[in-house]
VEXTORNU-321413 format. One record per atom (N, C-alpha, C, O): residue in one letter; x, y, z. Coordinates in steps of 0.05 Angstrom, whole numbers, plus 5000, padded with zeros to 4 digits. Last residue first. Example, Ala and Ser with C-alpha at 12.3 -4.5 7.8 and 13.67 -1.06 7.14 Angstrom:
2
s525749555142
s527349795143
s525850015157
s526850235161
a526448865156
a524649105156
a526449345156
a528549345169
This chain:
229
i297410363918
i294710343906
i292810253928
i290410213923
a303010643916
a301110593939
a298310593928
a296910793930
g307610333870
g305810543879
g304010453902
g303610213906
t310309913850
t311510043874
t309710263885
t310210363907
i309009293818
i308209563825
i309709653850
i310109503869
a311208933761
a310908953790
a310509243797
a311709423785
f312108893707
f309709043716
f309209013746
f307009063755
n316908893664
n316708833692
n314409013703
n314809253708
e318109003611
e316108803617
e316108713646
e315308483652
g321109443602
g322509193604
g320808963612
g321708753620
a317309833605
a318609793580
a320209533579
a320509403558
a316109803660
a314109713641
a315409663614
a314709473600
n318909693715
n320009753689
n318109653667
n318509423657
v315509763760
v318409753763
v319809813737
v321609973737
y310110223761
y311309973750
y314309983753
y315610193749
g306510573791
g309410563795
g310610293786
g312110163801
p301210683787
p302010433800
p305010403804
p305810223819
d298311283804
d300611173789
d301410903802
d302210903826
t291311243812
t293911273824
t296111153807
t295610933795
t285611273816
t287111363792
t289911423800
t290911653795
v281110753840
v283010983844
v284211053817
v283910903797
n275010473866
n276910523845
n278710763851
n277810943865
h271010423903
h273710353912
h275810373889
h278110303893
a266210523878
a266910683901
a269810643910
a271010813923
g267110513806
g266210403832
g267410563855
g269210713851
g265711043759
g267410843772
g266210743798
g264610883810
s260111073713
s261811183734
s263410963747
s262710733745
i259711013642
i259110913669
i260911053688
i263111153681
g261111253594
g258611103596
g258010983622
g255910843625
s267911193603
s265811303586
s263411123589
s263610883586
y273511343645
y271111193639
y269511343617
y269711583614
a278311633645
a278311373658
a275911213648
a276110973643
a280011913580
a278811933607
a278911653619
a279411453605
t284211953542
t281712083538
t280312123565
t279412343571
t288811683566
t289011953554
t286312083552
t286012323560
n289711443631
n288511383605
n287811643591
n286411813602
n292011493683
n293211623660
n292311513633
n293911483614
y289410913713
y291311133715
y292111223687
y292811063669
l285310603750
l285110703722
l286810953720
l285911173725
d285010053789
d286610303786
d286510373756
d287610233739
n279409763824
n281209793802
n282810053803
n282010233817
y274809663854
y277509583865
y279509573842
y281209393841
d270209563800
d270909653827
d273509523835
d274409323825
s265109543760
s267909613758
s268709723785
s268009943792
t260009203731
t261209253757
t264209303753
t265609133744
g254109303692
g257009283694
g258009343722
g256909523735
r248809693710
r250009533689
r253009533692
r254309753695
t245409933748
t247809793756
t248709603734
t249409373740
i241510273733
i240809993733
i243209813739
i243109563736
r244310763738
r241810713753
r241110423754
r240110333775
d248810743705
d249210753734
d246610673748
d246710533769
n246310733655
n248010513663
n248410503693
n248410293705
l243611223656
l242110973654
l243810743664
l242910573679
a247911583661
a245811583681
a244211323680
a243611213701
t250811473613
t252011423640
t249911403661
t249911223678
s246811133564
s247911373577
s249111293603
s248511083615
g248310623514
g246810743536
g248210983548
g250611023544
s254610353496
s251610323495
s250410463519
s251210413542
t260010373503
t258910543482
t255910533480
t254710683465
y264210433554
y261610313549
y260210483527
y259510703533
n270710363567
n269010503549
n266510333544
n266610133530
i275910473611
i273610303605
i271610463590
i270710673598
g279910853594
g280510613609
g278410403605
g279010183596
y279911113527
y278811093554
y280010853568
y281010663556
g286111163494
g283311233494
g282211243523
g283511363541
t291411013504
t290911273490
t288011353488
t287411583482
n293310793570
n292210743543
n291411003530
n290811203544
n295310823622
n296910933600
n295910843573
n297510833554
s292010243651
s293710483652
s294910563626
s295510383609
i288809893696
i288409963668
i289710243665
i288610443674
i289109363739
i290409613733
i290009663703
i290909503686
s283909043780
s285609073756
s286809343754
s285809533765
n279608873812
n282408833821
n284408853798
n286308693796
m274808743761
m275508753789
m278608723793
m279908563778
v269408793723
v272208853721
v273108913750
v272209103762
r264108433696
r265508513720
r268408563714
r269708393702
l258208483657
l261108473658
l262108573685
l261208773695
n252808553643
n253708293653
n256808273655
n257808043656
e251209023618
e249608913640
e251008693655
e250508643679
v254609083576
v254809273598
v253409163623
v254209203645
e252908693541
e255608673552
e255808853577
e257008773597
n248008873524
n248108643542
n250808603555
n251008503577
v249309303490
v247909353515
v248309113534
v248909153557
a255909333461
a253109253460
a251909263488
a253309233508
v261309443465
v259809583444
v256809513444
v255409623427
l266709603506
l264309443503
l262409583485
l261909823488
k273509583518
k271409713502
k269109513498
k269509293488
i279009743557
i276809563554
i274609713539
i273909933546
g282810133539
g283609893553
g281609673551
g282209453544
d282410413472
d281310363499
d282510123512
d283209923499
g288310623437
g285510583440
g284710533469
g286210603487
t294010253445
t292910463428
t289810423427
t288910213418
c296310113512
c295110043487
c294110283471
c293510493483
g298610153563
g300010263540
g298810183513
g300310193493
n296109583597
n297809823597
n298809893569
n299709723554
i292709223640
i292509303612
i293809573610
i292809773620
t292608683682
t294108933677
t293808983647
t294608813631
m287608373724
m288708443698
m290608673700
m290308843718
n284108143762
n287008143766
n288408173739
n290308023732
i278907973717
i279807983745
i282907973746
i284107803732
l273107993685
l275908073680
l277108133707
l276408343719
n267807593665
n269307683688
n272207743680
n273507573668
v261507603634
v264407583631
v265807713655
v264907933664
h255907563619
h257107443642
h260107393639
h261007163641
y255707593547
y254407583573
y256207463594
y257807293589
t255807953488
t257407803507
t256107813534
t255408033543
d252507913423
d253008023449
d254707833467
d254907593461
s253008063360
s253507833377
s254307923404
s256608003408
a252208563336
a250508333328
a250708093347
a248807943350
t255908913355
t253008983358
t251208753351
t248908753359
n260708503390
n260008703370
n256908743372
n255608623389
g265508343442
g263508283422
g263108493400
g265008643393
g269608753474
g267408573480
g265408563457
g263808743453
v276508763475
v274108863461
v271908653465
v272308423461
i282108963511
i279908763509
i277508893496
i276609103504
g285809383486
g286509153503
g284408923499
g285008723486
g287209683421
g285909653447
g286709393461
g288009223450
a290409603377
a287509653373
a286009613399
a283709513398
k295609473391
k295209703373
k292209763367
k291709963354
c298509393456
c297109283433
c295909513417
c295309733428
n301509473504
n302309593478
n300909483454
n302109473432
s299808893540
s301509123538
s301909213509
s302509043491
i296708523589
i296408613562
i298008873559
i297609063575
i296707963631
i297908223626
i297708283596
i298308113579
t292407623678
t293507653651
t294507933647
t293308133657
n288907413717
n291807403720
n293207423694
n295007263688
v283507233674
v284507273701
v287607253700
v288707093686
v277407233643
v280207283638
v281407373665
v280507563677
t271806823629
t273506953649
t276306993638
t277506813626
g265006763607
g267806743603
g269306893625
g268207073637
m259306723595
m260506603619
m263506553615
m264506333620
n259606743525
n258006753549
n259506603571
n260706393567
t262807163476
t262506913491
t260706953515
t260407183524
i266907453447
i264107433438
i263207163450
i262906963436
l272307833459
l270407653472
l267707673460
l266307873461
c278807893439
c276107953431
c274307743443
c274607503439
i284908143462
i282907943465
i280208053456
i279508273463
a288208563438
a289408323450
a287308093451
a287907873442
a287008823372
a286508813400
a287708553412
a288208363397
g292708803328
g289908833333
g289508863363
g291308933377
r298108753335
r297208953316
r294208993317
r293209193307
w301108703400
w299408593379
w298408813361
w297809033370
s304508803443
s305008933417
s303408813394
s304408803372
d303308223481
d304908463478
d305008543449
d305608383431
i300507843532
i300107923504
i301408203500
i300808393514
y300607283574
y301907543568
y301507603538
y302107433522
t296706933623
t297606973596
t298607253592
t297707443605
g293706713665
g296606703666
g297906753639
g299906633633
m287906503628
m289306543654
m292306533651
m293406363636
v281606483603
v284306563596
v285706633622
v284706803637
l276206063589
l277906173610
l280606233598
l281806073584
s269205983574
s272006003566
s273606133588
s272606303603
n263405883574
n265305773594
n268205763584
n269505553585
y261205843505
y260705863534
y263205773549
y264805613540
g260906173440
g261005953458
g260606023487
g259806253494
p264206323377
p262206373397
p262406153418
p263905963414
s269906603408
s267406643394
s266706403377
s268506283364
l275106913427
l273406723439
l270606763428
l269106933437
l281307033402
l278507083396
l276806853408
l277106623399
i287407313415
i285507103424
i282707193417
i281807403426
a289507723385
a291207493391
a289507263399
a290007033391
s285007973333
s286107953360
s287907713364
s287707523349
r287108153266
r285308053286
r286608033313
r289008083316
i287108523209
i288708463233
i286808393255
i285108553263
d285608633156
d284608393170
d286308323193
d286808083198
t291708953136
t288908903132
t288108643147
t289708463150
g295909363178
g295409173157
g292409143153
g290809283165
a300309863203
a297609773199
a297409573175
a298709623155
a306509633232
a305009803214
a302209693210
a301709453214
t309909333260
t307709453275
t306009633258
t304209773268
s313108733242
s312108993234
s309809073253
s308208913262
g315308343298
g315608423270
g314408693265
g314608873282
t314308173347
t316808313344
t317308393315
t319408503309
n308908063385
n309608133358
n312208293357
n312308523366
r306407533426
r307807783422
r308307823393
r308207633377
f303607153476
f303107253449
f304607513446
f304107703461
e303906583515
e305206843509
e304706913480
e305306753462
c300306233568
c301206273541
c302406553537
c302006723554
d297606013613
d300506043613
d301606063585
d303605933578
l292005773579
l293405773604
l296405803600
l297605653585
v285705773557
v288305873548
v289905923574
v289306113588
l280405363541
l282205443562
l284805533550
l286105383535
t273805343517
t276605393511
t278105483536
t277105653550
g268305233519
g270105073535
g273005113529
g274704943536
s266505403452
s265805343479
s267905173493
s269004983482
l272305603413
l269405593417
l268805523446
l270405593464
g277706033395
g276605803409
g273605833412
g272506053413
q283206203358
q280306243359
q279105993372
q279505773363
i289406493362
i287706283372
i284806373370
i284106583380
n291406913325
n292906663332
n291206443343
n291406223333
g291507423275
g290007253293
g291406993299
g292506873281
g298107723269
g295307693261
g293907513281
g295007453303
n303507723278
n302107973278
n299307953266
n298308153256
a307807353324
a306207383300
a304907653300
a305007793320
d310006883361
d311107133352
d309807183325
d310707073305
t307806493417
t307506583389
t308906853385
t308907023403
i307405933456
i309006173452
i308706253422
i309406093405
i303505583501
i303805653472
i305305923471
i304506113484
n301905343549
n304705383543
n305205413513
n306905293502
r295905053526
r297705103549
r300505133538
r301504983521
f289205003512
f291705113502
f293505173526
f292705313544
y284204573501
y285904663523
y288604743511
y290104573501
t277504573479
t280304563472
t281904693494
t281204913504
d271704523472
d273204403494
d276204363487
d277204133490
l270704533401
l269704543428
l271704413447
l273204233440
g276104743358
g273304673363
g272604693392
g273804853407
a280505273335
a279905023350
a276904993353
a275305183350
v285505503297
v282605533300
v281605263311
v281805053298
i291705803304
i290105563310
i287205643312
i286505823327
g294506233260
g295206063282
g293405823283
g293505643266
n293106633227
n295506483219
n296406303242
n298706223243
n288006993203
n288506763221
n290906613211
n290906483190
g291107503177
g288507453189
g288807233209
g289907283231
a295807953161
a295507703176
a292707683188
a292107823207
n299208213117
n296308213121
n295607953135
n294807753122
t304808103125
t303708373120
t300808393127
t299908583140
e308807723169
e306507733152
e305508023149
e305508173169
n312907653205
n313407823181
n311107833161
n311407923139
a311907303246
a312107583252
a312407763228
a312108003231
a310506783259
a309506893234
a309607203236
a307807343228
f311406213295
f312706453286
f311606543260
f311806393240
i309605853352
i308705943326
i310106203319
i310106383335
e311105293391
e311705563385
e310905623356
e311305463338
i308204873444
i309104923417
i309705223413
i308905393430
n305704653490
n308604643487
n309404673458
n311004513448
e299304393468
e301104503488
e304004483478
e304704313462
v292704253464
v294904363447
v296804493466
v296104693479
t287803763470
t289903923484
t292004003463
t293003833448
m280803663466
m283403673453
m285303843468
m284504063478
């Protein structure tokens, strides 16, 4: 099924759970523009989200049952590419999926973190986060809560900056254990000015930096960089 070239407006909902699209298998979302403050897309196996925009210009106050802009659960082989998520009242993306990829995507100012991996009951395997910008979120830029997620996640060529928690937070296992068995790969990234720390539960890759990316105008949604990364 293909869903494309539509706009969803629900920015004034107080308790917004799912107020968008819940799709079945092998659904292709393209050029969807939403202005809302609750869950918008839930996709199962084979979901593609391409060139979409999710933003919230309505209330930023806490509500009940506030879900992510994109929930990939459960399933296999999902892809999010070329997508922008701004000021969401939940996390931007929740991944409870196997063999998923998020690439060339910008996440900004979301209120419950950038990307959350699964939960303690439903693990996430073989997920790739590549060429991401995650900036200014409340909470962690990336948070993984189960052991299997740590073993099978790659974060590469991404900027994770100015979040109020950790840049990357592995809540399962000790740093020594995670490093020893090479759970998770985080390399060639810039983890700048994340309030709590750059990492929790793992050490950074040999090529990671903590350099100011020098966004041209983050407040104006221009995330081109001028810094020497």
